[in-house]
MILOSE-336327 format. One record per residue (C-alpha): residue in three letters; x negated, y, z. Coordinates in steps of 0.25 Angstrom, whole numbers, padded with zeros to 4 digits, always signed. Layout:
BEGIN
ALAXYZ ...
This chain:
BEGIN
UNK-0019+0107-0019 UNK-0009+0097-0016 UNK-0014+0083-0015 UNK-0007+0069-0015 UNK-0012+0060-0004 UNK-0010+0044-0003 UNK-0012+0035+0010 UNK-0013+0021+0011 UNK-0006+0016+0024 UNK-0014+0004+0031 UNK-0028+0009+0035 UNK-0026+0023+0030 UNK-0014+0030+0036 UNK-0011+0018+0046 UNK-0022+0013+0055 UNK-0023-0002+0053 UNK-0029-0002+0068 UNK-0019+0006+0075 UNK-0008+0005+0065 UNK-0005+0019+0067 UNK-0007+0032+0059 UNK-0015+0042+0065 UNK-0010+0055+0070 UNK-0021+0062+0061 UNK-0016+0055+0049 UNK-0001+0060+0052 UNK-0006+0075+0053 UNK-0015+0074+0041 UNK-0004+0070+0032 UNK+0006+0080+0038 UNK-0006+0091+0035 UNK-0007+0086+0021 UNK+0007+0086+0019 UNK+0007+0101+0023 UNK-0003+0104+0014 UNK+0006+0099+0003 UNK-0001+0086-0001 UNK+0007+0074-0005 UNK+0006+0061+0004 UNK+0009+0047+0000 UNK+0007+0033+0006 UNK+0001+0024-0004 UNK+0002+0010+0001 UNK+0003-0004-0003 UNK+0015-0005+0008 UNK+0029-0006+0001 UNK+0039+0003+0006 UNK+0045-0005+0016 UNK+0033-0008+0024 UNK+0028+0006+0026 UNK+0028+0008+0041 UNK+0037+0019+0047 UNK+0024+0027+0052 UNK+0020+0028+0037 UNK+0034+0033+0032 UNK+0035+0044+0043 UNK+0022+0050+0039 UNK+0022+0063+0031 UNK+0020+0055+0017 UNK+0028+0061+0005 UNK+0029+0047-0001 UNK+0025+0032-0001 UNK+0019+0024-0011 UNK+0021+0010-0008 UNK+0017-0004-0013 UNK+0005+0001-0021 UNK+0013+0010-0030 UNK+0026+0001-0031 UNK+0034+0011-0023 UNK+0032+0026-0022 UNK+0040+0037-0015 UNK+0039+0052-0013 UNK+0048+0056-0002 UNK+0062+0049-0004 UNK+0059+0046-0019 UNK+0055+0033-0025 UNK+0047+0038-0037 UNK+0041+0023-0042 UNK+0045+0009-0037 UNK+0039-0003-0044 UNK+0046-0017-0042 UNK+0043-0031-0044 UNK+0052-0039-0051 UNK+0061-0048-0042 UNK+0059-0060-0050 UNK+0045-0059-0053 UNK+0043-0055-0036 UNK+0049-0069-0034 UNK+0040-0076-0043 UNK+0027-0068-0037 UNK+0032-0073-0022 UNK+0034-0087-0027 UNK+0020-0087-0033 UNK+0013-0081-0021 UNK+0019-0091-0011 UNK+0014-0103-0021 UNK+0001-0097-0022 UNK+0000-0096-0006 UNK-0002-0081-0007 UNK+0006-0075+0005 UNK+0009-0061+0007 UNK+0020-0049+0009 UNK+0028-0046-0003 UNK+0031-0031-0001 UNK+0044-0024-0007 UNK+0050-0010-0005 UNK+0061-0014+0005 UNK+0055-0027+0011 UNK+0043-0037+0011 UNK+0043-0052+0010 UNK+0034-0063+0015 UNK+0034-0079+0012 UNK+0043-0086+0023 UNK+0031-0095+0026 UNK+0020-0090+0036 UNK+0008-0085+0029 UNK-0005-0090+0032 UNK-0010-0075+0031 UNK-0009-0069+0045 UNK-0009-0055+0038 UNK+0004-0059+0031 UNK+0010-0064+0044 UNK+0006-0051+0051 UNK+0013-0044+0039 UNK+0025-0052+0041 UNK+0027-0049+0055 UNK+0024-0034+0053 UNK+0035-0034+0042 UNK+0045-0041+0051 UNK+0044-0031+0061 UNK+0048-0020+0051 UNK+0060-0030+0047 UNK+0053-0032+0033 UNK+0049-0046+0027 UNK+0061-0053+0033 UNK+0073-0054+0023 UNK+0067-0063+0011 UNK+0055-0072+0010 UNK+0047-0074-0003 UNK+0052-0088-0004 UNK+0066-0083-0005 UNK+0063-0074-0018 UNK+0070-0060-0020 UNK+0060-0053-0013 UNK+0059-0039-0017 UNK+0043-0036-0016 UNK+0036-0028-0026 UNK+0021-0031-0020 UNK+0014-0041-0012 UNK+0002-0041-0001 UNK-0003-0055-0002 UNK-0014-0064+0005 UNK-0022-0075-0001 UNK-0032-0085+0004 UNK-0039-0098-0001 UNK-0026-0104-0002 UNK-0019-0095-0011 UNK-0019-0095-0027 UNK-0022-0081-0030 UNK-0025-0083-0044 UNK-0012-0090-0047 UNK-0004-0079-0039 UNK-0011-0066-0044 UNK-0010-0072-0059 UNK+0005-0074-0058 UNK+0008-0059-0052 UNK-0003-0052-0061 UNK+0007-0047-0071 UNK+0016-0040-0061 UNK+0006-0036-0050 UNK-0007-0030-0047 UNK-0015-0036-0037 UNK-0023-0028-0026 UNK-0034-0036-0018 UNK-0033-0031-0004 UNK-0045-0040+0000 UNK-0046-0052+0008 UNK-0036-0061+0000 UNK-0025-0049+0001 UNK-0019-0044-0011 UNK-0008-0033-0014 UNK+0000-0036-0026 UNK+0008-0025-0032 UNK+0017-0022-0045 UNK+0007-0020-0057 UNK+0003-0007-0060 UNK+0006-0002-0047 UNK-0004+0003-0036 UNK-0007+0014-0026 UNK-0014+0022-0038 UNK-0002+0022-0046 UNK+0007+0027-0034 UNK-0003+0039-0033 UNK-0002+0041-0049 UNK+0013+0042-0047 UNK+0012+0052-0037 UNK+0002+0061-0043 UNK+0011+0060-0056 UNK+0023+0063-0049 UNK+0017+0076-0042 UNK+0008+0080-0053 UNK-0005+0078-0044 UNK-0019+0075-0051 UNK-0026+0062-0046 UNK-0036+0072-0040 UNK-0025+0076-0030 UNK-0023+0062-0025 UNK-0029+0057-0011 UNK-0028+0044-0007 UNK-0031+0037+0007 UNK-0033+0022+0009 UNK-0042+0010+0014 UNK-0038-0003+0007 UNK-0040-0010-0007 UNK-0026-0007-0012 UNK-0030+0007-0010 UNK-0040+0005-0022 UNK-0030+0009-0033 UNK-0027+0024-0027 UNK-0042+0025-0023 UNK-0045+0024-0038 UNK-0033+0033-0042 UNK-0034+0045-0033 UNK-0041+0057-0033 UNK-0047+0055-0020 UNK-0048+0042-0012 UNK-0050+0042+0003 UNK-0053+0028+0010 UNK-0051+0026+0025 UNK-0064+0022+0033 UNK-0059+0007+0033 UNK-0058+0005+0018 UNK-0058-0006+0008 UNK-0071-0006+0000 UNK-0063-0006-0014 UNK-0060+0008-0011 UNK-0074+0014-0009 UNK-0077+0016-0024 UNK-0064+0025-0024 UNK-0066+0032-0011 UNK-0069+0047-0011 UNK-0069+0048+0004 UNK-0069+0037+0017 UNK-0061+0043+0028 UNK-0061+0040+0043 UNK-0053+0028+0048 UNK-0038+0029+0050 UNK-0038+0030+0065 UNK-0050+0040+0064 UNK-0041+0050+0057 UNK-0047+0045+0043 UNK-0033+0052+0035 UNK-0036+0065+0041 UNK-0050+0065+0040 UNK-0050+0062+0025 UNK-0038+0072+0023 UNK-0046+0084+0030 UNK-0059+0078+0021 UNK-0052+0081+0009 UNK-0045+0094+0013 UNK-0031+0088+0012 UNK-0027+0094+0025 
């Protein structure tokens, strides 16, 4: 029977140690596709931040931004945008509340023009700059076309005021250790899966998800079968059917064989 397979990127398909995709993963995906299964990336990354090594893999589609931009082949079958006026207001409020991050759109990403006190954000800025992203406009200038945010907070941040300000527009995903992912209300990795299953007439039992982090929780709760990587957030444990090996130890191939997908 055909199944629909959904994969997180970082720490699942792409090793966070080697920054590479194991050859075993590539061949496992090819075998799964030959058997007629549908393969989707299901990621918190927006479309413009997908690395070429991912887009060149044999996936049938890309579910980006925690369910805000969904593609199958060349078809865009769902897109959710944050109104520009509201986006400007949210960016301004983030700056006032001393909350910093990367504000992600389909075509580009945006940062504050000031140097962040969070090294992770500066590392992301450097990484995006190498790819030609995050250079056209700063948040302070307004008119930044973003739809979701990855933000960092600490004791200097006014989390309460900021999250109250955005709660009517956005759902807030706690990524732990002061990091949060904020996506348009009603969108998640689970809604992305549901739309794919509805599109192709699959049942939830025909869905398999592979992930490792807290933002994978919605798809772990929703899918028929949930596989966590060896190193994963404890938040996934109550919904995990199977814990596979590490990415670098051919964990994807191992799990796919375990479930008879290849």
